Structures are given as structure tokens and as C-alpha cells.
C-alpha positions in Angstrom: 0.0 0.0 0.0 1.1 3.5 -0.7 1.0 6.2 2.0 -2.2 7.7 0.8 -4.0 4.3 0.5 -2.8 3.2 3.9 -4.2 6.4 5.5 -7.5 5.8 3.7 -7.6 2.2 4.9 -7.0 3.3 8.6 -9.7 6.1 8.2 -12.1 3.6 6.8 -11.4 1.0 9.6 -12.0 3.7 12.2 -15.2 4.8 10.6 -16.4 1.2 10.5 -15.5 0.7 14.2 -17.5 3.8 15.2 -20.5 2.7 13.1 -20.4 -0.7 14.8 -20.1 1.0 18.2 -23.1 3.3 17.5 -25.1 0.3 16.3 -24.3 -1.6 19.5 -25.3 1.5 21.6 -21.8 2.7 22.5 -20.2 5.9 21.3 -16.5 6.3 20.9 -16.5 9.8 22.4 -18.7 8.7 25.3 -16.3 5.8 26.0 -13.3 8.2 25.9 -15.0 10.6 28.4 -15.7 7.6 30.7 -12.1 6.5 30.4 -10.9 10.0 31.4 -13.2 10.1 34.4 -12.0 6.7 35.5 -8.4 7.8 35.2 -9.1 10.9 37.4 -10.9 8.7 39.9 -8.0 6.3 40.1 -5.6 9.2 40.6 -7.7 10.7 43.4 -8.3 7.4 45.1 -4.7 6.9 46.1 -2.5 3.9 45.8 -4.2 0.6 44.9 -3.0 -2.9 45.2 -0.6 -2.7 42.2 0.5 0.9 42.5 -1.0 4.3 42.0 -2.3 6.0 38.9 -1.4 9.5 37.9 -3.6 11.2 35.3 -1.6 12.9 32.5 -3.5 14.7 29.8 -6.3 12.1 29.8 -3.8 9.2 29.8 -3.0 7.2 32.9 0.5 6.3 34.0 0.9 3.4 36.4 3.6 3.7 39.0 4.4 0.4 40.7 4.8 0.4 44.4 7.4 -1.8 46.0 6.5 -4.6 48.3 7.7 -4.1 51.9 10.1 -7.0 51.6 11.7 -5.6 48.5 11.9 -2.1 49.9 13.6 -3.5 53.1 16.1 -5.5 51.0 17.0 -2.3 49.0 17.3 -0.3 52.2 19.7 -2.9 53.6 21.7 -3.0 50.4 21.8 0.8 50.1 23.5 1.3 53.5 27.1 2.1 54.1 29.0 0.0 56.7 32.2 1.2 58.3 34.6 -0.8 60.4 37.4 0.8 62.2 40.5 -1.4 62.2 44.2 -1.2 62.9 46.8 -2.9 60.7 50.3 -2.9 62.1 49.7 0.2 64.1 48.1 2.0 61.1 44.5 3.1 61.5 42.1 1.9 58.8 38.5 2.3 57.8 37.0 -0.6 56.0 33.9 0.4 53.9 31.2 -2.0 52.8 27.9 -1.5 50.9 27.3 1.7 49.0 29.1 5.0 49.4 26.8 7.7 48.0 25.2 10.9 49.2 23.3 9.1 52.0 26.5 7.8 53.6 28.6 11.0 53.4 27.8 12.2 57.0 28.6 8.8 58.4 32.0 8.6 56.6 32.9 12.1 57.7 32.0 11.4 61.3 34.3 8.3 61.2 37.2 10.1 59.4 37.3 13.2 61.5 38.6 11.6 64.8 41.2 9.5 62.9 42.4 12.6 61.1 42.6 14.6 64.4 45.0 11.9 65.7 47.4 12.8 62.8 48.6 9.4 61.9 51.3 9.4 59.3 49.3 6.9 57.2 45.5 6.4 57.1 44.1 3.4 55.2 40.8 3.5 53.4 39.8 -0.1 52.6 37.3 -0.3 49.7 37.4 -4.1 49.1 33.9 -4.7 50.3 32.4 -1.5 48.7 29.9 -2.3 46.0 29.0 1.2 44.8 30.6 4.6 44.7 29.1 7.7 43.2 30.5 11.2 42.6 29.7 12.5 46.1 31.5 9.5 47.6 34.4 10.1 45.3 34.5 13.7 46.3 34.8 12.9 50.0 37.7 10.6 49.3 39.5 13.2 47.2 38.9 15.8 49.9 40.3 13.4 52.6 43.4 12.9 50.4 43.8 16.6 50.0 43.6 17.2 53.8 46.1 14.4 54.3 48.6 15.9 51.8 48.2 19.4 53.4 49.1 18.0 56.8 52.0 15.9 55.5 50.2 12.5 55.9 49.3 9.8 53.4 45.9 8.4 52.6 46.3 4.9 51.1 43.3 3.3 49.4 42.9 -0.5 49.1 41.4 -1.1 45.7 37.8 -2.0 45.6 35.5 -3.9 43.3 36.0 -3.3 39.5 32.8 -1.2 39.5 34.2 1.0 42.2 37.7 1.2 40.6 36.1 2.2 37.3 34.8 5.4 38.9 38.3 6.4 39.9 39.7 5.6 36.5 36.9 7.4 34.5 37.4 10.6 36.5 41.2 10.5 36.2 41.8 10.8 40.0 43.9 7.6 40.1 47.0 9.8 39.3 46.5 11.8 42.5 45.5 9.0 44.9 47.7 6.2 46.3 46.2 2.7 45.7 47.3 -0.7 46.9 45.9 -4.1 46.2 46.0 -5.2 49.9 47.1 -3.9 53.3 50.1 -6.2 53.3 51.6 -4.2 50.4 52.4 -1.3 52.8 55.9 -1.7 54.2 54.9 0.0 57.5 51.9 -2.3 57.9 53.8 -5.6 57.8 
């Protein structure tokens, strides 16, 4: 079919559908008005069993709500865990979970007392970290800058490949000191 004949075919099919609906006692425009009212009613009624509906120019958009079990799993996965350790007299913070905007305050509160003690080396262990975003990267770069200003070293134990990729993509690997394990530090062994 050519473009003109395809358009005529669609128009003819729609006209036939409307004629059949009128013959059956239903009107396309009436059905459309009913559909719009139903959409508004769903949006005003709040969340239902499978989510909530939001009316958008006569169309409805369904947003799925999470089950409590799934939301709880995601909340557990999205947390940042910090263990304070000492390796051969060198203080270390071992991070686990996800370091993002939500975990910044926790990391700062754990870093501050260690930095006040002015150790010559501070270890940041990222082996168990599963996610790092730009805000987490920023806090690590700032900690490294503070350490350099005070004549100390911040040594970072490499993390998961996804975490390391963030450091590589941003180009900060040149300014940070990385090791594969704590045993690589001569002062730690």
C-alpha cells in the first residue's frame, strides 16, 4: 500500500468501528469521556493494590509500588557499613555497601577523629564497597587533599571493579595512592 491508500484504509477502519459501536449502543466519544473520568478517579483514590495511577492529559500512568520486603532489601543494600581497624599500628576504615550521598555524613564522622589523631598513614579499605558515586568520590578526594596538606598519606585499598572504574573514569587515580592489599604497605607488615 502507498501512504495515501494506507491512510484511507485506517480512516475507513476507524469509521467502520465507530459505526459498529453506534449500532451496538456505545459511542467512541462517550467511552473516551468515561475513560478519562475513570483515570481521574484512580488518581484521586490513592494507591491501589498494584500501584497508583497519575492522570496525565487524559492518559494514565501506572507507578508500581514496592512490596515491603523488596523495599527492606533495598534499604539494607543501600547502607554504608564502616569498620574501624588497625593494621600494624596504622588506623584503617573498611567500607562496605554503597558510598553515596546518603553515607557522606557517616563517613565524615568516622574520618574526623582519625584525622585529628594525625597518623602518618591512614588506610581506606574499599574491598567490600559495592557502589561509589560522585559524592563518595568527592569525600575521598577531599580526605586525600587534607592528608597531603598535613604531610600525611591516605592509602586506598582497591575495591570492586565497578568502584575502581569510577576512579579511572574521573582520572583521579593519578593523585591517589592505591594498593591491592594492606600487606603491600611496608609499614603495615
